[in-house]
PDB file of N, CA, C, O and CB in Angstrom:
ATOM      1  N   MET A   1      35.467 106.142 321.644  1.00  0.00           N
ATOM      2  CA  MET A   1      34.112 105.929 321.176  1.00  0.00           C
ATOM      3  C   MET A   1      33.249 105.364 322.294  1.00  0.00           C
ATOM      4  O   MET A   1      32.091 105.751 322.449  1.00  0.00           O
ATOM      5  CB  MET A   1      34.103 104.995 319.968  1.00  0.00           C
ATOM      6  N   ALA A   2      33.815 104.449 323.071  1.00  0.00           N
ATOM      7  CA  ALA A   2      33.038 103.844 324.157  1.00  0.00           C
ATOM      8  C   ALA A   2      32.644 104.889 325.187  1.00  0.00           C
ATOM      9  O   ALA A   2      31.523 104.875 325.696  1.00  0.00           O
ATOM     10  CB  ALA A   2      33.834 102.719 324.830  1.00  0.00           C
ATOM     11  N   THR A   3      33.565 105.798 325.494  1.00  0.00           N
ATOM     12  CA  THR A   3      33.252 106.854 326.463  1.00  0.00           C
ATOM     13  C   THR A   3      32.149 107.754 325.928  1.00  0.00           C
ATOM     14  O   THR A   3      31.219 108.096 326.658  1.00  0.00           O
ATOM     15  CB  THR A   3      34.507 107.688 326.787  1.00  0.00           C
ATOM     16  N   ALA A   4      32.244 108.138 324.664  1.00  0.00           N
ATOM     17  CA  ALA A   4      31.218 109.000 324.073  1.00  0.00           C
ATOM     18  C   ALA A   4      29.864 108.300 324.068  1.00  0.00           C
ATOM     19  O   ALA A   4      28.841 108.920 324.357  1.00  0.00           O
ATOM     20  CB  ALA A   4      31.612 109.404 322.642  1.00  0.00           C
ATOM     21  N   ALA A   5      29.858 107.013 323.740  1.00  0.00           N
ATOM     22  CA  ALA A   5      28.599 106.263 323.725  1.00  0.00           C
ATOM     23  C   ALA A   5      27.992 106.188 325.127  1.00  0.00           C
ATOM     24  O   ALA A   5      26.784 106.347 325.301  1.00  0.00           O
ATOM     25  CB  ALA A   5      28.826 104.845 323.168  1.00  0.00           C
ATOM     26  N   ARG A   6      28.839 105.945 326.116  1.00  0.00           N
ATOM     27  CA  ARG A   6      28.341 105.872 327.494  1.00  0.00           C
ATOM     28  C   ARG A   6      27.784 107.218 327.942  1.00  0.00           C
ATOM     29  O   ARG A   6      26.713 107.286 328.544  1.00  0.00           O
ATOM     30  CB  ARG A   6      29.459 105.419 328.448  1.00  0.00           C
ATOM     31  N   GLU A   7      28.519 108.286 327.645  1.00  0.00           N
ATOM     32  CA  GLU A   7      28.062 109.622 328.050  1.00  0.00           C
ATOM     33  C   GLU A   7      26.757 109.992 327.342  1.00  0.00           C
ATOM     34  O   GLU A   7      25.876 110.607 327.942  1.00  0.00           O
ATOM     35  CB  GLU A   7      29.146 110.679 327.746  1.00  0.00           C
ATOM     36  N   PHE A   8      26.636 109.619 326.077  1.00  0.00           N
ATOM     37  CA  PHE A   8      25.396 109.911 325.359  1.00  0.00           C
ATOM     38  C   PHE A   8      24.239 109.111 325.948  1.00  0.00           C
ATOM     39  O   PHE A   8      23.121 109.616 326.057  1.00  0.00           O
ATOM     40  CB  PHE A   8      25.553 109.599 323.859  1.00  0.00           C
ATOM     41  N   GLY A   9      24.507 107.873 326.324  1.00  0.00           N
ATOM     42  CA  GLY A   9      23.479 107.063 326.984  1.00  0.00           C
ATOM     43  C   GLY A   9      23.059 107.668 328.306  1.00  0.00           C
ATOM     44  O   GLY A   9      21.875 107.678 328.642  1.00  0.00           O
ATOM     45  N   ASP A  10      24.034 108.178 329.063  1.00  0.00           N
ATOM     46  CA  ASP A  10      23.711 108.850 330.334  1.00  0.00           C
ATOM     47  C   ASP A  10      22.859 110.090 330.089  1.00  0.00           C
ATOM     48  O   ASP A  10      21.949 110.389 330.862  1.00  0.00           O
ATOM     49  CB  ASP A  10      25.002 109.239 331.088  1.00  0.00           C
ATOM     50  N   LEU A  11      23.158 110.804 329.017  1.00  0.00           N
ATOM     51  CA  LEU A  11      22.358 111.982 328.665  1.00  0.00           C
ATOM     52  C   LEU A  11      20.916 111.596 328.358  1.00  0.00           C
ATOM     53  O   LEU A  11      19.982 112.247 328.827  1.00  0.00           O
ATOM     54  CB  LEU A  11      22.973 112.707 327.461  1.00  0.00           C
ATOM     55  N   ILE A  12      20.737 110.556 327.585  1.00  0.00           N
ATOM     56  CA  ILE A  12      19.379 110.103 327.261  1.00  0.00           C
ATOM     57  C   ILE A  12      18.638 109.700 328.527  1.00  0.00           C
ATOM     58  O   ILE A  12      17.488 110.086 328.735  1.00  0.00           O
ATOM     59  CB  ILE A  12      19.418 108.922 326.269  1.00  0.00           C
ATOM     60  N   ALA A  13      19.307 108.923 329.370  1.00  0.00           N
ATOM     61  CA  ALA A  13      18.667 108.475 330.615  1.00  0.00           C
ATOM     62  C   ALA A  13      18.293 109.653 331.512  1.00  0.00           C
ATOM     63  O   ALA A  13      17.235 109.640 332.142  1.00  0.00           O
ATOM     64  CB  ALA A  13      19.595 107.520 331.375  1.00  0.00           C
ATOM     65  N   ALA A  14      19.146 110.665 331.575  1.00  0.00           N
ATOM     66  CA  ALA A  14      18.857 111.823 332.418  1.00  0.00           C
ATOM     67  C   ALA A  14      17.803 112.735 331.800  1.00  0.00           C
ATOM     68  O   ALA A  14      17.118 113.465 332.516  1.00  0.00           O
ATOM     69  CB  ALA A  14      20.128 112.609 332.674  1.00  0.00           C
ATOM     70  N   SER A  15      17.671 112.698 330.484  1.00  0.00           N
ATOM     71  CA  SER A  15      16.712 113.577 329.810  1.00  0.00           C
ATOM     72  C   SER A  15      15.286 113.035 329.827  1.00  0.00           C
ATOM     73  O   SER A  15      14.330 113.807 329.761  1.00  0.00           O
ATOM     74  CB  SER A  15      17.141 113.801 328.385  1.00  0.00           C
ATOM     75  N   LEU A  16      15.139 111.739 329.913  1.00  0.00           N
ATOM     76  CA  LEU A  16      13.790 111.160 329.884  1.00  0.00           C
ATOM     77  C   LEU A  16      12.876 111.693 330.997  1.00  0.00           C
ATOM     78  O   LEU A  16      11.721 112.014 330.718  1.00  0.00           O
ATOM     79  CB  LEU A  16      13.885 109.652 329.993  1.00  0.00           C
ATOM     80  N   PRO A  17      13.345 111.798 332.235  1.00  0.00           N
ATOM     81  CA  PRO A  17      12.461 112.351 333.267  1.00  0.00           C
ATOM     82  C   PRO A  17      12.030 113.797 332.991  1.00  0.00           C
ATOM     83  O   PRO A  17      10.950 114.219 333.403  1.00  0.00           O
ATOM     84  CB  PRO A  17      13.149 112.285 334.609  1.00  0.00           C
ATOM     85  N   VAL A  18      12.882 114.544 332.293  1.00  0.00           N
ATOM     86  CA  VAL A  18      12.545 115.935 331.976  1.00  0.00           C
ATOM     87  C   VAL A  18      11.356 116.002 331.018  1.00  0.00           C
ATOM     88  O   VAL A  18      10.634 116.998 330.992  1.00  0.00           O
ATOM     89  CB  VAL A  18      13.762 116.659 331.364  1.00  0.00           C
ATOM     90  N   CYS A  19      11.156 114.958 330.242  1.00  0.00           N
ATOM     91  CA  CYS A  19      10.044 114.912 329.290  1.00  0.00           C
ATOM     92  C   CYS A  19       8.720 114.541 329.956  1.00  0.00           C
ATOM     93  O   CYS A  19       7.666 114.605 329.324  1.00  0.00           O
ATOM     94  CB  CYS A  19      10.353 113.920 328.183  1.00  0.00           C
ATOM     95  N   GLN A  20       8.772 114.165 331.198  1.00  0.00           N
ATOM     96  CA  GLN A  20       7.569 113.728 331.909  1.00  0.00           C
ATOM     97  C   GLN A  20       6.983 114.875 332.733  1.00  0.00           C
ATOM     98  O   GLN A  20       7.718 115.736 333.217  1.00  0.00           O
ATOM     99  CB  GLN A  20       7.887 112.526 332.822  1.00  0.00           C
ATOM    100  N   PRO A  21       5.664 114.882 332.887  1.00  0.00           N
ATOM    101  CA  PRO A  21       5.061 115.890 333.759  1.00  0.00           C
ATOM    102  C   PRO A  21       5.585 115.725 335.186  1.00  0.00           C
ATOM    103  O   PRO A  21       5.825 114.609 335.647  1.00  0.00           O
ATOM    104  CB  PRO A  21       3.512 115.784 333.733  1.00  0.00           C
ATOM    105  N   GLY A  22       5.755 116.829 335.862  1.00  0.00           N
ATOM    106  CA  GLY A  22       6.176 116.794 337.249  1.00  0.00           C
ATOM    107  C   GLY A  22       7.674 116.698 337.458  1.00  0.00           C
ATOM    108  O   GLY A  22       8.129 116.447 338.574  1.00  0.00           O
ATOM    109  N   HIS A  23       8.449 116.896 336.398  1.00  0.00           N
ATOM    110  CA  HIS A  23       9.902 116.848 336.590  1.00  0.00           C
ATOM    111  C   HIS A  23      10.353 118.011 337.473  1.00  0.00           C
ATOM    112  O   HIS A  23       9.687 119.043 337.555  1.00  0.00           O
ATOM    113  CB  HIS A  23      10.638 116.891 335.224  1.00  0.00           C
ATOM    114  N   SER A  24      11.469 117.825 338.114  1.00  0.00           N
ATOM    115  CA  SER A  24      11.971 118.847 339.034  1.00  0.00           C
ATOM    116  C   SER A  24      13.104 119.643 338.377  1.00  0.00           C
ATOM    117  O   SER A  24      13.679 119.219 337.375  1.00  0.00           O
ATOM    118  CB  SER A  24      12.462 118.197 340.354  1.00  0.00           C
ATOM    119  N   PRO A  25      13.406 120.787 338.954  1.00  0.00           N
ATOM    120  CA  PRO A  25      14.568 121.538 338.473  1.00  0.00           C
ATOM    121  C   PRO A  25      15.863 120.718 338.590  1.00  0.00           C
ATOM    122  O   PRO A  25      16.776 120.883 337.780  1.00  0.00           O
ATOM    123  CB  PRO A  25      14.706 122.851 339.259  1.00  0.00           C
ATOM    124  N   ASN A  26      15.941 119.843 339.586  1.00  0.00           N
ATOM    125  CA  ASN A  26      17.114 118.981 339.720  1.00  0.00           C
ATOM    126  C   ASN A  26      17.224 118.023 338.545  1.00  0.00           C
ATOM    127  O   ASN A  26      18.327 117.718 338.094  1.00  0.00           O
ATOM    128  CB  ASN A  26      17.055 118.197 341.031  1.00  0.00           C
ATOM    129  N   ASP A  27      16.088 117.548 338.045  1.00  0.00           N
ATOM    130  CA  ASP A  27      16.099 116.681 336.862  1.00  0.00           C
ATOM    131  C   ASP A  27      16.708 117.416 335.667  1.00  0.00           C
ATOM    132  O   ASP A  27      17.505 116.859 334.913  1.00  0.00           O
ATOM    133  CB  ASP A  27      14.665 116.203 336.524  1.00  0.00           C
ATOM    134  N   VAL A  28      16.316 118.666 335.519  1.00  0.00           N
ATOM    135  CA  VAL A  28      16.829 119.469 334.400  1.00  0.00           C
ATOM    136  C   VAL A  28      18.329 119.708 334.578  1.00  0.00           C
ATOM    137  O   VAL A  28      19.098 119.589 333.625  1.00  0.00           O
ATOM    138  CB  VAL A  28      16.071 120.826 334.299  1.00  0.00           C
ATOM    139  N   GLN A  29      18.739 120.045 335.797  1.00  0.00           N
ATOM    140  CA  GLN A  29      20.158 120.291 336.057  1.00  0.00           C
ATOM    141  C   GLN A  29      21.000 119.046 335.779  1.00  0.00           C
ATOM    142  O   GLN A  29      22.078 119.136 335.191  1.00  0.00           O
ATOM    143  CB  GLN A  29      20.360 120.746 337.506  1.00  0.00           C
ATOM    144  N   ARG A  30      20.507 117.900 336.200  1.00  0.00           N
ATOM    145  CA  ARG A  30      21.245 116.658 335.948  1.00  0.00           C
ATOM    146  C   ARG A  30      21.376 116.409 334.446  1.00  0.00           C
ATOM    147  O   ARG A  30      22.444 116.027 333.967  1.00  0.00           O
ATOM    148  CB  ARG A  30      20.544 115.460 336.629  1.00  0.00           C
ATOM    149  N   ALA A  31      20.286 116.626 333.706  1.00  0.00           N
ATOM    150  CA  ALA A  31      20.325 116.432 332.255  1.00  0.00           C
ATOM    151  C   ALA A  31      21.315 117.398 331.602  1.00  0.00           C
ATOM    152  O   ALA A  31      22.034 117.026 330.674  1.00  0.00           O
ATOM    153  CB  ALA A  31      18.922 116.622 331.650  1.00  0.00           C
ATOM    154  N   LEU A  32      21.347 118.628 332.087  1.00  0.00           N
ATOM    155  CA  LEU A  32      22.292 119.601 331.536  1.00  0.00           C
ATOM    156  C   LEU A  32      23.741 119.200 331.822  1.00  0.00           C
ATOM    157  O   LEU A  32      24.611 119.358 330.966  1.00  0.00           O
ATOM    158  CB  LEU A  32      22.012 120.993 332.112  1.00  0.00           C
ATOM    159  N   LEU A  33      23.994 118.691 333.006  1.00  0.00           N
ATOM    160  CA  LEU A  33      25.338 118.218 333.336  1.00  0.00           C
ATOM    161  C   LEU A  33      25.742 117.050 332.434  1.00  0.00           C
ATOM    162  O   LEU A  33      26.873 116.980 331.952  1.00  0.00           O
ATOM    163  CB  LEU A  33      25.410 117.797 334.813  1.00  0.00           C
ATOM    164  N   GLU A  34      24.796 116.140 332.219  1.00  0.00           N
ATOM    165  CA  GLU A  34      25.080 115.007 331.337  1.00  0.00           C
ATOM    166  C   GLU A  34      25.314 115.479 329.904  1.00  0.00           C
ATOM    167  O   GLU A  34      26.140 114.910 329.189  1.00  0.00           O
ATOM    168  CB  GLU A  34      23.925 113.991 331.377  1.00  0.00           C
ATOM    169  N   ALA A  35      24.590 116.516 329.483  1.00  0.00           N
ATOM    170  CA  ALA A  35      24.782 117.073 328.138  1.00  0.00           C
ATOM    171  C   ALA A  35      26.189 117.645 327.999  1.00  0.00           C
ATOM    172  O   ALA A  35      26.833 117.471 326.964  1.00  0.00           O
ATOM    173  CB  ALA A  35      23.728 118.167 327.843  1.00  0.00           C
ATOM    174  N   ASP A  36      26.664 118.324 329.037  1.00  0.00           N
ATOM    175  CA  ASP A  36      28.025 118.868 329.007  1.00  0.00           C
ATOM    176  C   ASP A  36      29.057 117.745 328.898  1.00  0.00           C
ATOM    177  O   ASP A  36      30.021 117.850 328.139  1.00  0.00           O
ATOM    178  CB  ASP A  36      28.295 119.716 330.266  1.00  0.00           C
ATOM    179  N   GLU A  37      28.848 116.674 329.660  1.00  0.00           N
ATOM    180  CA  GLU A  37      29.780 115.551 329.618  1.00  0.00           C
ATOM    181  C   GLU A  37      29.762 114.860 328.257  1.00  0.00           C
ATOM    182  O   GLU A  37      30.808 114.467 327.742  1.00  0.00           O
ATOM    183  CB  GLU A  37      29.447 114.547 330.717  1.00  0.00           C
ATOM    184  N   ALA A  38      28.582 114.716 327.681  1.00  0.00           N
ATOM    185  CA  ALA A  38      28.470 114.100 326.358  1.00  0.00           C
ATOM    186  C   ALA A  38      29.140 114.986 325.305  1.00  0.00           C
ATOM    187  O   ALA A  38      29.819 114.495 324.403  1.00  0.00           O
ATOM    188  CB  ALA A  38      26.983 113.855 325.994  1.00  0.00           C
ATOM    189  N   GLU A  39      28.938 116.283 325.435  1.00  0.00           N
ATOM    190  CA  GLU A  39      29.551 117.218 324.490  1.00  0.00           C
ATOM    191  C   GLU A  39      31.077 117.129 324.552  1.00  0.00           C
ATOM    192  O   GLU A  39      31.742 117.137 323.516  1.00  0.00           O
ATOM    193  CB  GLU A  39      29.088 118.659 324.782  1.00  0.00           C
ATOM    194  N   SER A  40      31.623 117.047 325.743  1.00  0.00           N
ATOM    195  CA  SER A  40      33.070 116.922 325.903  1.00  0.00           C
ATOM    196  C   SER A  40      33.583 115.616 325.293  1.00  0.00           C
ATOM    197  O   SER A  40      34.631 115.590 324.648  1.00  0.00           O
ATOM    198  CB  SER A  40      33.448 116.994 327.388  1.00  0.00           C
ATOM    199  N   ALA A  41      32.837 114.545 325.504  1.00  0.00           N
ATOM    200  CA  ALA A  41      33.250 113.247 324.964  1.00  0.00           C
ATOM    201  C   ALA A  41      33.208 113.246 323.439  1.00  0.00           C
ATOM    202  O   ALA A  41      34.089 112.675 322.796  1.00  0.00           O
ATOM    203  CB  ALA A  41      32.355 112.129 325.513  1.00  0.00           C
ATOM    204  N   VAL A  42      32.201 113.874 322.862  1.00  0.00           N
ATOM    205  CA  VAL A  42      32.110 113.945 321.395  1.00  0.00           C
ATOM    206  C   VAL A  42      33.241 114.825 320.845  1.00  0.00           C
ATOM    207  O   VAL A  42      33.799 114.524 319.790  1.00  0.00           O
ATOM    208  CB  VAL A  42      30.719 114.505 320.953  1.00  0.00           C
ATOM    209  N   ALA A  43      33.577 115.898 321.546  1.00  0.00           N
ATOM    210  CA  ALA A  43      34.687 116.751 321.116  1.00  0.00           C
ATOM    211  C   ALA A  43      35.992 115.960 321.120  1.00  0.00           C
ATOM    212  O   ALA A  43      36.825 116.136 320.230  1.00  0.00           O
ATOM    213  CB  ALA A  43      34.808 117.993 322.030  1.00  0.00           C
ATOM    214  N   ALA A  44      36.177 115.097 322.103  1.00  0.00           N
ATOM    215  CA  ALA A  44      37.380 114.262 322.153  1.00  0.00           C
ATOM    216  C   ALA A  44      37.417 113.292 320.976  1.00  0.00           C
ATOM    217  O   ALA A  44      38.478 113.058 320.397  1.00  0.00           O
ATOM    218  CB  ALA A  44      37.441 113.486 323.480  1.00  0.00           C
ATOM    219  N   VAL A  45      36.272 112.734 320.624  1.00  0.00           N
ATOM    220  CA  VAL A  45      36.202 111.842 319.465  1.00  0.00           C
ATOM    221  C   VAL A  45      36.564 112.609 318.197  1.00  0.00           C
ATOM    222  O   VAL A  45      37.316 112.111 317.358  1.00  0.00           O
ATOM    223  CB  VAL A  45      34.789 111.216 319.334  1.00  0.00           C
ATOM    224  N   LYS A  46      36.031 113.816 318.060  1.00  0.00           N
ATOM    225  CA  LYS A  46      36.335 114.622 316.875  1.00  0.00           C
ATOM    226  C   LYS A  46      37.822 114.931 316.784  1.00  0.00           C
ATOM    227  O   LYS A  46      38.404 114.853 315.702  1.00  0.00           O
ATOM    228  CB  LYS A  46      35.534 115.924 316.895  1.00  0.00           C
ATOM    229  N   ARG A  47      38.446 115.283 317.911  1.00  0.00           N
ATOM    230  CA  ARG A  47      39.882 115.552 317.892  1.00  0.00           C
ATOM    231  C   ARG A  47      40.652 114.312 317.444  1.00  0.00           C
ATOM    232  O   ARG A  47      41.591 114.396 316.653  1.00  0.00           O
ATOM    233  CB  ARG A  47      40.365 116.009 319.281  1.00  0.00           C
ATOM    234  N   ARG A  48      40.237 113.173 317.963  1.00  0.00           N
ATOM    235  CA  ARG A  48      40.927 111.924 317.604  1.00  0.00           C
ATOM    236  C   ARG A  48      40.745 111.606 316.126  1.00  0.00           C
ATOM    237  O   ARG A  48      41.695 111.193 315.462  1.00  0.00           O
ATOM    238  CB  ARG A  48      40.409 110.753 318.460  1.00  0.00           C
ATOM    239  N   LEU A  49      39.542 111.792 315.607  1.00  0.00           N
ATOM    240  CA  LEU A  49      39.302 111.531 314.190  1.00  0.00           C
ATOM    241  C   LEU A  49      40.125 112.459 313.304  1.00  0.00           C
ATOM    242  O   LEU A  49      40.691 112.025 312.300  1.00  0.00           O
ATOM    243  CB  LEU A  49      37.820 111.685 313.868  1.00  0.00           C
ATOM    244  N   PHE A  50      40.192 113.737 313.675  1.00  0.00           N
ATOM    245  CA  PHE A  50      41.000 114.684 312.894  1.00  0.00           C
ATOM    246  C   PHE A  50      42.465 114.278 312.890  1.00  0.00           C
ATOM    247  O   PHE A  50      43.174 114.537 311.918  1.00  0.00           O
ATOM    248  CB  PHE A  50      40.855 116.108 313.452  1.00  0.00           C
ATOM    249  N   SER A  51      42.926 113.645 313.961  1.00  0.00           N
ATOM    250  CA  SER A  51      44.340 113.256 314.022  1.00  0.00           C
ATOM    251  C   SER A  51      44.686 112.243 312.934  1.00  0.00           C
ATOM    252  O   SER A  51      45.852 112.124 312.558  1.00  0.00           O
ATOM    253  CB  SER A  51      44.672 112.673 315.400  1.00  0.00           C
ATOM    254  N   PHE A  52      43.720 111.528 312.433  1.00  0.00           N
ATOM    255  CA  PHE A  52      43.978 110.572 311.370  1.00  0.00           C
ATOM    256  C   PHE A  52      44.208 111.246 310.023  1.00  0.00           C
ATOM    257  O   PHE A  52      44.686 110.603 309.089  1.00  0.00           O
ATOM    258  CB  PHE A  52      42.832 109.605 311.265  1.00  0.00           C
ATOM    259  N   LEU A  53      43.876 112.524 309.909  1.00  0.00           N
ATOM    260  CA  LEU A  53      44.091 113.264 308.663  1.00  0.00           C
ATOM    261  C   LEU A  53      45.493 113.845 308.586  1.00  0.00           C
ATOM    262  O   LEU A  53      45.959 114.156 307.490  1.00  0.00           O
ATOM    263  CB  LEU A  53      43.066 114.378 308.529  1.00  0.00           C
ATOM    264  N   LYS A  54      46.171 113.999 309.693  1.00  0.00           N
ATOM    265  CA  LYS A  54      47.491 114.622 309.710  1.00  0.00           C
ATOM    266  C   LYS A  54      48.527 113.673 309.109  1.00  0.00           C
ATOM    267  O   LYS A  54      48.546 112.475 309.392  1.00  0.00           O
ATOM    268  CB  LYS A  54      47.888 115.017 311.150  1.00  0.00           C
ATOM    269  N   THR A  55      49.381 114.248 308.278  1.00  0.00           N
ATOM    270  CA  THR A  55      50.461 113.458 307.682  1.00  0.00           C
ATOM    271  C   THR A  55      51.789 114.076 308.071  1.00  0.00           C
ATOM    272  O   THR A  55      51.837 115.200 308.571  1.00  0.00           O
ATOM    273  CB  THR A  55      50.320 113.381 306.132  1.00  0.00           C
ATOM    274  N   GLY A  56      52.842 113.356 307.845  1.00  0.00           N
ATOM    275  CA  GLY A  56      54.188 113.837 308.162  1.00  0.00           C
ATOM    276  C   GLY A  56      54.692 114.805 307.118  1.00  0.00           C
ATOM    277  O   GLY A  56      53.912 115.352 306.338  1.00  0.00           O
ATOM    278  N   ALA A  57      56.006 115.019 307.101  1.00  0.00           N
ATOM    279  CA  ALA A  57      56.612 115.974 306.183  1.00  0.00           C
ATOM    280  C   ALA A  57      56.859 115.384 304.806  1.00  0.00           C
ATOM    281  O   ALA A  57      57.299 116.094 303.902  1.00  0.00           O
ATOM    282  CB  ALA A  57      57.906 116.481 306.752  1.00  0.00           C
ATOM    283  N   GLY A  58      56.587 114.112 304.631  1.00  0.00           N
ATOM    284  CA  GLY A  58      56.832 113.450 303.348  1.00  0.00           C
ATOM    285  C   GLY A  58      55.727 113.711 302.347  1.00  0.00           C
ATOM    286  O   GLY A  58      54.919 114.624 302.524  1.00  0.00           O
ATOM    287  N   PRO A  59      55.692 112.923 301.311  1.00  0.00           N
ATOM    288  CA  PRO A  59      54.648 113.065 300.278  1.00  0.00           C
ATOM    289  C   PRO A  59      53.249 112.910 300.876  1.00  0.00           C
ATOM    290  O   PRO A  59      53.060 112.251 301.899  1.00  0.00           O
ATOM    291  CB  PRO A  59      54.856 112.022 299.157  1.00  0.00           C
ATOM    292  N   VAL A  60      52.293 113.524 300.223  1.00  0.00           N
ATOM    293  CA  VAL A  60      50.908 113.447 300.679  1.00  0.00           C
ATOM    294  C   VAL A  60      50.482 111.988 300.761  1.00  0.00           C
ATOM    295  O   VAL A  60      50.706 111.215 299.830  1.00  0.00           O
ATOM    296  CB  VAL A  60      49.969 114.238 299.734  1.00  0.00           C
ATOM    297  N   GLY A  61      49.875 111.620 301.866  1.00  0.00           N
ATOM    298  CA  GLY A  61      49.382 110.263 302.034  1.00  0.00           C
ATOM    299  C   GLY A  61      50.414 109.298 302.576  1.00  0.00           C
ATOM    300  O   GLY A  61      50.101 108.135 302.828  1.00  0.00           O
ATOM    301  N   LYS A  62      51.643 109.762 302.759  1.00  0.00           N
ATOM    302  CA  LYS A  62      52.690 108.897 303.276  1.00  0.00           C
ATOM    303  C   LYS A  62      53.099 109.379 304.650  1.00  0.00           C
ATOM    304  O   LYS A  62      53.692 110.450 304.780  1.00  0.00           O
ATOM    305  CB  LYS A  62      53.902 108.860 302.325  1.00  0.00           C
ATOM    306  N   ALA A  63      52.800 108.623 305.655  1.00  0.00           N
ATOM    307  CA  ALA A  63      53.241 108.959 307.015  1.00  0.00           C
ATOM    308  C   ALA A  63      54.597 108.325 307.245  1.00  0.00           C
ATOM    309  O   ALA A  63      54.881 107.251 306.713  1.00  0.00           O
ATOM    310  CB  ALA A  63      52.210 108.478 308.091  1.00  0.00           C
ATOM    311  N   GLY A  64      55.418 108.963 308.015  1.00  0.00           N
ATOM    312  CA  GLY A  64      56.738 108.424 308.294  1.00  0.00           C
ATOM    313  C   GLY A  64      56.666 107.324 309.336  1.00  0.00           C
ATOM    314  O   GLY A  64      55.613 107.073 309.921  1.00  0.00           O
ATOM    315  N   GLY A  65      57.788 106.678 309.559  1.00  0.00           N
ATOM    316  CA  GLY A  65      57.837 105.651 310.590  1.00  0.00           C
ATOM    317  C   GLY A  65      58.323 104.332 310.030  1.00  0.00           C
ATOM    318  O   GLY A  65      58.520 104.183 308.824  1.00  0.00           O
ATOM    319  N   SER A  66      58.515 103.375 310.925  1.00  0.00           N
ATOM    320  CA  SER A  66      59.085 102.089 310.539  1.00  0.00           C
ATOM    321  C   SER A  66      58.057 101.128 309.948  1.00  0.00           C
ATOM    322  O   SER A  66      58.420 100.032 309.522  1.00  0.00           O
ATOM    323  CB  SER A  66      59.738 101.451 311.729  1.00  0.00           C
ATOM    324  N   HIS A  67      56.800 101.511 309.914  1.00  0.00           N
ATOM    325  CA  HIS A  67      55.753 100.611 309.416  1.00  0.00           C
ATOM    326  C   HIS A  67      55.682 100.564 307.894  1.00  0.00           C
ATOM    327  O   HIS A  67      54.891  99.798 307.343  1.00  0.00           O
ATOM    328  CB  HIS A  67      54.414 101.034 309.965  1.00  0.00           C
ATOM    329  N   GLN A  68      56.483 101.355 307.212  1.00  0.00           N
ATOM    330  CA  GLN A  68      56.417 101.379 305.746  1.00  0.00           C
ATOM    331  C   GLN A  68      57.271 100.324 305.116  1.00  0.00           C
ATOM    332  O   GLN A  68      57.320 100.219 303.891  1.00  0.00           O
ATOM    333  CB  GLN A  68      56.830 102.717 305.225  1.00  0.00           C
TER     334      GLN A  68
END
């Protein structure tokens, strides 16, 4: 989550100059790169969240292991 938050913050920071008159093509390229990094970080968060839905071979809602 911290990585995704940081990457999203970097995206916002890189996108602000693009909203201003006189921005350069480099400003746009940097914002696009930050968008790609933020997208990757959010995808990683989604994968991690989905992992919490997976259960073992036992009854529904019961994960195996010594913690039971």
